N, C-alpha and C positions, 0 to 999 in steps of 0.2 A: 787533564782537567780543563774544562771549557768554561768560559764566562757564563754561558747560559745555565750551567749546572749550579753555579753558586750565587746567582742574582736572585733575590727574593723580594717580591712586591711589598712584604711586610716591613722591610727595612729601607724603604725608599720614602723620603719625605719631600714632597714637591713644594712645601712651604715651610722649610725648616726655620724655626725661630732662632733669633740671635742677631745681635748688632755688631758682633766682633767674632774673631776666630775662636776664642776660648768658649764663648757661649754656644756657637755652632757645633764645635767638637763635643762639648758636653751633651748637647741635645741629641746628636747622632749616636753618641755612645750609649745614652739612655735607651734609645730605640733598640740598639743591639742587645742591651741587657734585658729589656722587656721581652724580647723574643728568643732568649736563651743562647745567643751567640757569644756573649761574654758573661763571666760570673762576678766581675768586680769593675765598676765604672772607674773608680779612682786609680786602680792599678793600670787599667787599660789606657787612661788619659796620660798617666805618668810615662808609660812606655811610648806612646805616640809623641809626646813632647821630647823624650830622649832622642828619638830619631829626628824630630824637627830641629833640634839643636845642631845636628850634623850638617844641615843644609836646607835651603828653602824647597818647599813642595808646590809652590805656585808655578804652573806650567805655561802660562800665557793663555790667551783667548778666554780669560775668565774662569779657567779650570784650576783646581787644586787637588792634589792627590796625596793626602797625608797617609802615612803607612809606617809600619814598624812591626817588630815581633813582640808578642805579649803572652805572658803566662795566663792572662785572664781570658784569652780567646779559646773558646770551646769548639766552635765550628767556623770553618773558613767562609768568608763572605766579603762583600763590598757594600757598605751602607752608602747610599747616595742621597745627597741633600741638594735642593735647589733653594737658594735664599730669595726672600722677597725683594731685598735690596742688596746690591753688591757690598761686600765687606772687604776690609784691608787684609791682605795676606802677603807674607814674605815671598819674593820671587827674584830669581836671577835673570829673568826675562826682561826686566825693566831697569833702566839705569838708577832709578830711585831705590831699588831694592824691594819694592812692593808692587802689588797689582790689585785690581778690583776683581774679586772672585764672586761668582754666583752659582757655580756648579762644583760640588765637593764629592769626591770618590774616596771614602774612608775605608782603607783596607783593614780587615780583621783576619789576622793570620797568627797562628800559634807560634810560640817560641821553640817548638820541638824541632827535631832534626830535619823534618821535611819542609821547614819554613822556606829556606832559600829556593828550593826547586819550585814549590807551589807559588811563592811570591813572585819570582821572576817570570814564570810562565804566564801568570795572570796579568802582571804588570805589562808584559810585552803584548799580550792580546788586547788589553784595554788601550794602551798607547797606540796600537795600530788602528783601532776603531776611532779614537779621539783625534787622530791626525787629519780627519776629514772635517773641514769647516761646515759643510752642509749638515753633517750629523750633529755637530755641536749646536747649531742653530735650531735644529729640530728638537733636540733635548730641551731647549729653553721653551719650546711650545707644547710639549707633551702635557696632556690633561690627566693622565692616569699613570700609576706605577707600571702597569702592564705595558702601556704604550712606550714608556721609557725603556723598559727591558727590550722590547721589540726593536726600538730604534738603535739601541746599543749593539744588539747582536745581529741585525740584518746585514746582508751584503750591501756594498756601496751602490750597486745598481738599483737597489730598492729605495734609495733615498731621494727625496725631493731636493733639487738643487737650489741653493739660496745665493744670491749675490750679497756679499757682506763685506764690510770695511774693517772688521776687527783684525787684530794682528794674527799672524799665522803661528802655529806651534812649530818651532824650529827643532827642538831637541827634547826628548823625554828621557834622557840619560840620567837615571836616578841612582844615586849612590846608596848602597845598603849600609 
């Protein structure tokens, strides 16, 4: 399974509403629900928060990757949200335990037995792509959902290179 196969323009919100983590997660989950990726927002959110309780999903560089297995998930996907203003998100990357997040990659993966395989494969692919600071900066500049998918899935050689002063992603080792 490849990232390009599961990314869908309909579940990318370049201006996701919300002033905090909970509002953003609910709004992205509603987008998943509206497009048939999940069948119950409340169950899905509960499952995401169960995973969040195990450890922070703020990955540095303004990225957060909430994930977890959910019986509410009907189709595998990653909802993507870009906030208008950075929000506070738990992170082990900062000594304060929090980071400012403006890019959220919300995994929607079923609790069935293929969860671990699909989840780890996609997480690995996404982490490899997001380890490139130029790609992250381009994601912040995308004007359309299609442009965002193209930026995520393109080869590193196709990226514009940005000089940036944001912190680097050191480790995307996420505990399941």
